[in-house]
N, C-alpha and C positions, 0 to 999 in steps of 0.2 A: 702165535705162530705153532701148527701141528706138522711137526716132522717135515723130510726135503719137499723140494717141487716134485709135480705129477707130469706127468706125460701131457704137452700141450696139443689137442686138437684141432686140426685147420676146419674141421667141421663144423664143431662147436662153437667157435668163433663167427662164422658164416652167419650163423644161426640170432646173430645178435643185433640189433639194428644199428651199432655204432659200426658194425664193420661190415654188416651185407653188403654193400655195392662196392668190397674191395676187389680184384684178383689175387686169383690162386696163386700168385708170386708177393702180390704183401700178406696174405694171410701166414705163405710158408716164412717171410719175415718174421713177421711178427711173432710167431711159433719158436722162429730160432733164435731171438732177442729177449722175449718175454719169458715168464713162466706161470704155473699155476700153482699156488699157496690155499691149503686149507687154514683158517686161522679160529682159535675158539672165542667164544665168548668174552668180550672185554673191548677195551679202547686198541685200535688198529692204529692211528697215530691223531698226534693236537696240534692244534691251532698253533703257529709260531714258530713249529722244528720247522727243519730245511727240509725241504719239499724232494723226497728222493723220487718218488712212483707215482706212477697215475693208477689206478683201481679201476677195475672193472668186473662189477658180481656176476658172479656166475650161478650160485645159488646160496639162499638164506636171507639174511635184512640187515641194513644198513640205517642208523642215525647219523645225521649230519648236526653238528649243535656250532654255537658260535659265544663268545664271550660279550654280552652289554652289558653294559654298567657294571659290571664286576659280578655278574651272574652268568653261569651255562644255559643259553635259550637252545631248544631244540628247532632246527628249522626246517628241514624235513625228515622223513623216514619211510622206506622203498624195500620192497621184495623183490621188484620187477628185474626178471636180466637182463645186464646190460647196461642198467644205470654206472655211472662213471664216479670218479674223485680223486681228489688229490692235487698232483704237481700240471695242471693244466694249464699253466701259464709258463711252462719249460720253453716251450718256443722263444718267447722274450730273452730269456736269456740273461745277463747280468746288467741288463739293463732296467730290472726290478728285482727286490729282493728276494728270493727263489723261497718262500717258506710254504707251507699249508697255512691257506684262509678261513678254515674253518678244523673242526674235532671230528673224529669219525668212530663210531663206538659198534658193537656187533652184538644181537639178546639171541644169538643162536650161531652155535656152529656152521662159518659160511666158506664158501669156495670162491677167490679171486683168479682172474687172471690179471700179474702184475707186470709193470711195464716200466724199463726205469727211465727217469725223467730225463737225461740226455737223448736215448733213442728217440722218446715221442717226442721232444726236439726235432730231430734229426728228420723224423717221420714227417713232422706240419712242413717242415722248412720246404724238403724234396718232393712232399705228395700236393700239397696244395700252397704253394707260393701265393697265389693271389689271391687267398682267404686271409695268410699270414700277414700281407701286406697289409689287406685290408684292416684285419683288428689289430696290427703294430697300429697304425694312423689312429683308428677308435681312441686305442688305449692310452696314450702317449697325449692325444687332444683334451682327452677328456681330463689326463691328469695337469696338463700346464692350466686349464681354465680352474681347473679346484684350485690351484696354487693364486689364480688370480682373485679370486673371491675368497672375500673375508667371513661371512655370514654364514655360521654353521650348517644353519636348515637350506640355503642351495645349495651348499659342499653336499649334504645328504641327498639332496633331491636329484643332483647330476650321477654323484654314485650310484644310484638307484635307477636313473636312466639308461647310464653307460650299461649296468651288467643286462639290463632287459635288451637294450640295441645288440649286444652283441649276441643272444639270442639268436635274436630275430634278423639279422644278417647272414643267416646260414642258409636260408632259404634263399633268396635271391642270387649269393654266391653259388650256392650246388648249383642255381639251376643254369646261370651262366656257364658255369665251367661241365655240364652236359651239351650244352648248346653248343660250346668251341669246342667238345670232342668230337660233336655229330657232324660242325662242318667242318674238320680236317676230311671225313670219310669224304664227302659230298665232294668238296673241292679236287681231293682225288680221282674221283669218279667225272665229274664235269672234264677235266684235263683227258683220262683217259678217252673219253667220246669224241673230246674235240679233236684227239689224234687220231683216233679209225675216221673221224671225214675228212680230217686234210688230207690222209694216205690215199684218200680212194679221187682220183682226180676227175671225177662224173660229181660227187659231193661235195667236191671245192668249190665247183662253179656256184654254189647255191646258199655258201655264204654269209652272203649281203644278204637275201632275204631271210638266214635263220639269225643275223643280227638286229633286222627290221621286229622281228618277232619277238627278241628277247627284248625290244626296247619296248616293246607294245605291253608283253606278258608284267615289266616291272612299272610302266604306268598303272596298269589295273591294280596291281599291288598294290600302290602308295593312296588309291582313290578305294580301296576295298570299304565292302560296307558286313558288317557283323549279322553272321547265319547265325539261326537258329538250329539245334544238332538235327531237328526234322529235316528241314530245309538243307542242310548241308547234308544228310543219308538221300536225299532226292535227288541232286548234283550229283553226287558220285555214282548213285546208279545209272544216270542219264550218261557221266562221261564215260563210266563204264563200258555201257550199250554203244558210244563211238568209237571208242577207242578197238572192241572187239570187232565192229563191224569194219574197220580198216584195217586188222589185220596185225597191229601193233603189238606188241609183245609183254607181257609182263604186266597190263594194264591194270590189273590190281592194286598193283603199289603206287602208279602213276596218278589215278585217280582221285586222291585223297587229298596228293601234294596241289594238283590241278585245282581244286574247290577252293581250299585254304588258301590258294593266293588270287582266288576272283576268275579262274580260266572254264569257261562254262563250254557245254557245246557247240554255241556259237561261235564262240572265239578260235575254238578247233576247226570250224568249219572254214574257216576263213585263211586258218594256217595252212590245213590241202588245198586249198587254192593257190595256196601263195609256192608250194614245195612240190616236186615229183612227187609220185605215187613210192618211189623204191626208196626214194631219199626219209619220206614222212617218220618211220619206226627210229632211225636215228636217231633225227633230228627234235623228235619228241623226248626222247632219252636223256639229249644233251640237255632240251631245254628245263627238265625233271630236274638234274640237276643244279642248274642256275636258280631257280625258282625257287629250290629250299634252301639254296646257299642263302638265299633274303632274306627268306622265312626266319631262318638260325640267325642271323646278322641283327635282325630287326628283334628277335628273341634276348640277345645278348642285350643289346644296346637298354631294352626295357629291364631288363635285370639290374646292370649295371647300372642306370638311371634308379632306381627301386634303391640300392645301398647308398647311393648321393644322396637319396631323399632322407633315408633315413638318419645319416651322418649329419645333414644341411638339419634335422629335429634337434638333434642333440647340443649343436652349436644355439639352435635359439632359444631352446631351454635354459642352457646356461646365461646365456644375453639377452636377458628378457626384452630389454630394451632396445634389441636392435633386431628380434622378431620381426619382419616383414607380414603387415597386418593389413588387408582387405579384404572387399564384401566377395564370397564366394557362393557358387550354387553346390549345394553340400549333395545334391544327385552324382553331379560329375568327379566328386570325393570317394563315395560311395563306390561308383561303378568304377574308379582306377584301380583302388582296393583290394575290390572283388575280384579285377585284372589281374592284379599283379601276384594275389593266394588262388588262383584259379589252377593250379598245380597243387596245392595242399587241398584244396576242398575236393578235388578231384571228381570222376565223372558221375560216381552213386550217389552223392549225395543234390540231392535237389536245391535247387537256388530259385529262391520266389521275392521276387520284385513288387515292392505293393507302396509304388511311390505318390504324394501328391504333389503334381509338376506346377501347380499355381504358386509354391512358397515362391515367397521373393528373394532372393541369394541375400546370405546371411555376415554380419561383422564376424569376421573370426582369424585366428593362425591357422590356415589353411595344411600348412605341414604337421601341426602337432596334433590336426585333429583325423588325419590319416594314421596317425600312430594310433591314435583311440579305436578309429573302424578295425585296424590290424588285429590290436588286442583282442578286442570282442569277437571279432568271426575267427579267430582263431581259440579261443576256446570255446565260439559254440562246436567249430569242427571237430575239436577235442571230446568236450562232451558228447558228441553222435557218434566218435568211436573211431576217428580217424576218417582218409580221405576212401578207404576199403570198404567203410559201412555205407547202411539206408541212412534215410531219415531226410528232414528237409530243414535248410538253411534258412529265414527269413526276414529280408531287411525290409524295413516300413517306413515312413514319413508321413507327419502328418501338423497340422497347427494343433498347436496346445494353448488356446488364450495368445496371449504376448510369445512365446515361443515357439520353437519348432520342436518336432518332436521325433528322431532317428530311434526306433527299435532293433534292434539284434535276435532272433528269435531261435530255438532251435528245439526239435521234437525229442530229446537226450533224457537221461533219468532223472532231471532235478537235480539242484540243489537240498541236500540236506537242513531242516529247517536250524540242527544244531552247530552247523557252520556258517550259517547263511550272515550272521553279522562280521564275520571275519574275512569273506573275500577279498575288502579292499585294504585289507591292512599290507605294510610289506612283508615281502618274503613267505606270505601264507600262502600255501601251494598243497593240490590233492594231485600234482602230478608229480612221477617216478623222479627220481633224482636223473640230472643232466638234462630232463626235457622242458622243466618250469622252474625259472628265478622267483616267482610268488611275488614279483615286483608291476609285470604287466595293469592288474586294475588298479593301483596306486597310482600308477603313473598314468591311465586314465582319468581316473578322481582328479586329481591334481593337473591337470590339463581342463577336465571340462568346468570345475567347480572353482579354482585360483586363477587360473587363466581366462576364464572364457564367462564368468559367472553364471554360470550352469548350473545341474541338475544330472546328478547319475544314482541310479538306484535299480534295484533287481527284484523282478516275482519270478516264483519258479514252483511249480508243481510238477512231479512225474509228468515228462512228454509234452510240458511245456515251459521254456524258460524264456524270458525275455530280458535282457541288459537295456534300461531304455536312457537315455540321454536328451536332456531338455537345453536346447538353445537360445538366448535373445535373439530377440526378431532387430530390434534395434539396440543400440551401443549404451550400456546400462550407463547409470549417472554416478553410481559410486562405488568401493571397492569393498569387500566381503572380508569377513575373518577367514586368517588364513586355513584353521582347523575347524571348519564347519562343520556339521552331523553329516555323516554318510548314511544314504537313508536305503533299510532293504524291508523286501514287504515276504 
């Protein structure tokens, strides 16, 4: 370490991906309780030492390494601002040994935001109680399973899966937290509008009609068919025109919610016939709050359902003989994964589905295949530069002899030939520290090859990278060797 602590700037913390969603009060607390330090070239901490701090890189380069078979193996290197390492399990307290699980060294003078482990634990428990509960349950569930398994290879597989799932859980947990926050606001708005309606004796007489409209809207929402972006835009224009014609204020805010819930201009015509003209505006604004409440609850249900599916996949992977096995439509599995990752994919990435709908259901472990699709799609989005970047994500299915081919492609820069034969190796990743575990493709390979007797390979040139999964159409007759060759092209 060089010199004393430097001034902590809230704006500098806000510029990091780890803290960009935090509020001013939260950033102020981080600056009060954390410090900014400069470190000289060398080792910052060693694997096995007491985990005293969480380190967030502000500028410089970090290398993480682990002891494997008596040798120090570099597992990650990054110069990306905001990558973090250190006491990231501090929220578990004395339930686990609080030691660093890797060593960190720097190759040039570097600046870090350093947060004491006990402060990090307090912040996690206070700010993210749902995420901590889920991570805690996953951590100790995996630990108990490891103790029950005697074979070393299965212990290593479970550890790999647990680390990957810990990373994957962040997306649905964050989505559920965002939806819950928005839900609180919409419920407050719903109460406010209902209070205004109930306070007016003329409006109060129409509450029965309003209740019937709400029930009708809920039925439409339950039977909602998915719209293409073009269809949704056309319907929003039509609904906005209708609202303007009927002098309903803030129509630009109401139209997207109504269309998302399947409430078109025809439905609004029926609503107008059931309500007096002077009551129409307040009624529709109340309905907007109730409808969006339903949509947000659906989003929370979907997000927590994804968390549950990921935890179930971990249990299935650890207890192979108990995993549910059935015939499943691979397109349903792909579609459900695309839906759950829709926020991460973002609106700027074009998704192309090239499905062969004549393919029959295949014998498989559906929950585990969903984990494979999640890893491959997540990697494709990262290769395209994230949700804010342009590009095309292609999901294709086809028959390939006696197998089903599932291909996840992207138009990113491609995988350099000199690292292509390492992409399926455990802990190998090109992502910055904290953004990738290097386990996603290793886990996917194990699921496809060892569990499904299939094949996973990659073909890549600049502008066209394709991960290809081939799965048997029928039950395999025999087992394969657990370390079968991993193919790249």
